[in-house]
N, C-alpha and C positions, 0 to 999 in steps of 0.2 A: 511746828510743823502741824499742818492739818492733815491728820492721818485719814480721817474719813474721807476728805476731797482727794486725797492720792489714792485710796482704795477704790473709790467709784471711778476715778479715771482709768485705772487698770483694768477694772471690769469692762467698762465702755470701749477701750481698746481692743479686750479680747473678742468682745462681741461683733466690733466692726471688722476687724482682721483677721480674726481667727489665730492669733499667735501672742505669746509671753512679751510684753514690753519691757525695757528699762526705763526707769521713771528718774526725773531731776527736778530740782526746785531752784528759781530764782528769785530771790526777794525783792519787793518794793523797798521804799525809803522814806525816812523823814529827814528833815534838814533842819537842825536846830537854829542856826545862823549862817550867813554867808550865801546870800541869793545873787544871782548874775553876776558873781565873782569868778566862776569857775573858767568860763571862756574868756576872762579878763586876766588868765594867770596867776588869779588870786588864792585865797582860802576859804575853806569851807568846814563846816561841822556836821556832817551826814550820820546817820546810823542806819543800817538795815533794819528791818522790821520783820514780826512774825505773821505777815501776809505776803502771798507770792503767788507767782506764775507757775504751774506745774506742767512739764512736757513727758508725754509716754512717747517713746520710739522704739521702732523695730526696723533694722537693716533690710533692704532688699538686694536682689541679685542683679537688678538692672538698675539704670541711672535715672529711674523715676522717683519723683518726689511728691508724695500726697500727704498733704497736710489740712487738718480740720480742726476747729474750735468747738465745744460744747458752749460758747457764750456767744457765737457770732454763725451767721448763716453760710457766709461764704466760704468756700473750699479752694484748696489750691491743688492741682493736678497739672505737673509739666515735666518736662525732660531736662535734667540738669544742664544740658548743652544748649537749651532754647527757653531760656528764663524769660517770664512775662516782664512789660514794662510796668512801671508803678501806677497802682489802680486807685488810691486814696483808701484804703482800708488797712485792716490788721495784718493782711498778707504782705503788706510791702516791708514790714518788719522782719518776715521770714526769708522773702526774697533778698534784700539788702543783706541780711547776714550771709546768705549762700553765695551771693555775688562778691563779697568782701572776701570770704574764704578762698575764692577761687583767684580773686586778684592777688593775694599775697602769697599764693603757690599751693594751698591746700587743697586737695581732690576731695569733696565730701562724696559719701556714698548714697546710693540711693535709699530711700526710706519711707516709712508709713510713720505718720506722726498725728497726735492729738494732744490738744492744748486745753487747760482750763486753769482755773485759778479763784482766789478769792480777794484780789485786790479791785477796789473801783476804779472803772477808766474814767480818765480825764480829771481827775481829783487832785493831781499834784504830787501823787505817792509815787511816780515813775513806773508804773505800769507797762509803758513802752519798751524802757529801759531793761526790765525785768523779763518781757517776752524776749528781747534780743540775746540777752545772756542765757537764758534758758535754753532757747533753739541752738546758740553757737556752742553751749556746752554739750548737748546732746546730740548735735551733727558730728563735732569734733570727736567726741569719745567712740561712738561706733565706728568712725573712720580711722582710728587708732592714733589721732593727733593729739598729742599731750602739749597743750597750750597752758602756758603760764598765766594766772588768774589775772595779771594786770595786761600781759598781751591780749587776753580775751575781753577786757574791757575796752582797750583801745580800738580793737577789730570792730566790736558793736557800737562805740561811739563813731566811727568811721562810716559803717552802716548807716545810721542815722542821719549824718552830715550828708554823705554824697548820694544816697538813693532815696531815703524817706524825705529829705529836705529841710530837716529841723537842725539849725546850726548852734546844736547845743554844746556845752563843755563835757568833760569826761566824769564829773562827779557823780551822776545817776548810775551809770555802767560799773565805776569803780566800786561804789559802796555795795551793788549787788554782787558783784564779785569777791568783795574782800572784807564784807562786814564782820564784826565780832560782838559774840552774845556777851550782853550787858554793858556795851561800851559803844561811844560814838568814835569817829575818826575825825582828827584835825589833818585834812589834806590839804599839801601844798599842791594846786594845778598845774603848776610849771615842772617842778622835779618830780612828783608823783610820790614824794615821800609822805608816809601817813603815820600819825602817832594814836596809840590808843587813849581816849580819855573816858575814863570810867563815870558811868552815871548813877549817882545816889539812887539806891533802891527805895529809900523814902520818898522820893518824888515819882510823878508818873507823867509819860508823855501823851496827851491828850489831844487826838486829830478831831477837828470839828469841820466836816464836809459840807460846805454851803449848798451843793447839789448845783451849783452854776457851772456849767461845763463850758470848756475851751477847746480850741485847736491852734497848736503853736508850732504846726510845720512851716506855717509862711505867716506874713502880717506882722503884727506888732513885735512879736518875740524877736524874729529876725532883724526886724528894724532896729531894735535896741542894740543889737551887737554891732550893727552898722554903725549906730551912732558913736559907740563905745570907740571903733575902729577910727571913725573919723577924728574924734577928740585926740587920739593919738598923734594921728598924722599932724594936726595942727600943733599940739604940744611939742612936737620934734624941732620946730623952729626955734624953739629956746632950749630944749632937752633932747638933744639929738642921739642920746645914749639909750633913750627909752624904747623899749618894744612893746609894751602892753601898760595899761592902767596899774598894772601891778606895781611897776616901777615909779609912781608918782604918789608923793605924801602930800599930807594937807597944806604944808608950808608952800611946797613948789605950786601947787594947784591954785593956791591963793596968788602967788607972785606973778603967775602967768595967766591968769584968769582971764583978761582981756584977749587973749588970742582966741576965745572960744566964745559961740553964741550964747545966749541964756540958757536954751534947751540943752546944749551940749555941756555947758558947765555943770547942769543940775545932774546930767548923767554920770559926768566924772566924778561929782561930789560923793554920789551915793556909792559907787565902786569903791573910791579911796577911803571912805568913811567906813564901810561895810568890812573891808578887809581889817581894819583897827579893830571895829568890833568883834569879829570873828575870832583874831587871837585873843582880846580881853576875855571873851565869854570861855574861850577853853581854859584858859588860866584860871579863870573863877569857879568854873565846874571841877577842875582837877584842885583847888584849894577848898572846896566845899562851901563856896559862897553863891548861893542859889539865888540870892536875892540880887546881886549884881547881874548873874547871867541873865535872870528875867528883865532888869531893866534895859540890859543890852539888846536883847529880843525885841521890845517895846521900841527902842529907838531904830531898830532894824526896819519895822512896820511904818513907821513915820517917813523914813527915808525912801523905802519902796513906794509909798504912796503919793509924796510929795516931790520928790526930786528925780525917780525914775518912772514914776507915773505907770505902774504896773497893776496897781491895786483895782478894785470895783466896789460899787456900793454894797453888794454882798458881804464881801470880805471886810470891809470897814465897820460894817454892823456887827459881824460875828466877832471881831476883835474887841469893839467897844462893850459888847456884852460879856466877853471873857474876863476883862480887866474888872469887871465889877463883881465878878461871880467868888464864892467863897473858895480860898485855897490858891487862889491864881498868884503866881509870881511873873510870869511873860507870856505874852500872845504876840503873834505877827501871821502874816499870811506866807504862806509856802509854795515854792513852785515857781514856774513861768510867770504865773500871775492871770489877769483877768476872769478869775473864778478859781473853782477848786476849794483846796482846804486850808486851815488855819492850825499852825503848831502851837501848843501850849505847854508850858512848865507847870505842873499843878502839885501841891502837897499831897501827899499820897493817902493820907487820913480823910483827905475832903474832896478826893475826885468824884465820888458820887454824886455829892452835893453841887459839886461845880457843874458836872455834864447837864444834870437836869436843870438848873438854874438858866445855863447858858442856851440849852435847847428851848425852854420857854421864851425866853427873852428874843430869841431870832426868830420863833415862830410868831411871837407877837407882832413883830415889826414886820416880817414879809409874806407870812402867810404859809411858809415853807416849813416842813419838818426835816430838820438837818439829821445827817447822821454822824454821830458822836460816839468815839470809842477811845479807849486806851491801847497802846501799843507798847511792845517790849523790844529793846533792842536784840537783834538775832543774829545768827551767823549768815556769812555769803553763801553763794551758790553751791551746789554739789549735788551728788547722786543722793535718791531716796531708797532706803531698804524697808520694805513693808514684812 
């Protein structure tokens, strides 16, 4: 937990509103492997991290909601009975969560809210899901609504799908709600069963931020989901029992490849292969086979680049630099794609040398100084006690 940030947020809240707030924290996440599989009912291997969104909140006696951020200029000031339409900025995530709470039968109280955090925005560390989860936890708590953490994750996913407009799967919200210190979770995105997979403390999780930013609420991200759904509908001609690419294995895909266009075949091949890679990577981590886990991460990037086509020049340069750096075990792009971060599995005693080498190599090619840092698997969302 970033105690200094939390204390500063509480002081800012007192200065602005003249009252004592309750504080909540919702972490961002890394995903070791399992990209674009969650909305295909597949498998993912994320971990919550020690960077987070913090929400300070105090209830009001009326139905007014006032929400501000210390990171953005726009503020929200509305009546809960007359919520604004989507505006294309951070306030959409707040309004989306409030709307969804109302839709499922929970009546949030009016509140004053102030938000801050140490998660970089647009970097693929799921700052949007952390904001949704932090706001949802804060609003439900002051309203006396005891939401199960999985229910909270599903509610926040619905807010992003239905109001914000990004057709994401449940992974980001789930791990922000249910993360475990020291472990990743092997999550079945269909059943929502999750198994803790300990991460060897002898390795480091290194995030390399290319500083290239993306907007995934529409455009290519949603197009990829539609392409996956189209592939399922075409494959149902021969495989009527399937409901998602999760239900297709490599043999079946090969047998019925003629049903798909070349583009849809590549999309399906990534998802089918990525599910297999994710299960193998989780087993490798559990067995202490870090080298195999790293090789599977490498293969994931190549599939995301070539078959799913969601990488970009900056991500490919960063991955290439990482694989040549000391201590590298595995490197791949992470998140929706088209910019953001890579995730790297690195030998712990060589992490500093790795970060220095990758930063210099990336800067030499692009002229951009990347943000490179280690993160640790952390607990999921909860209240903050100062």
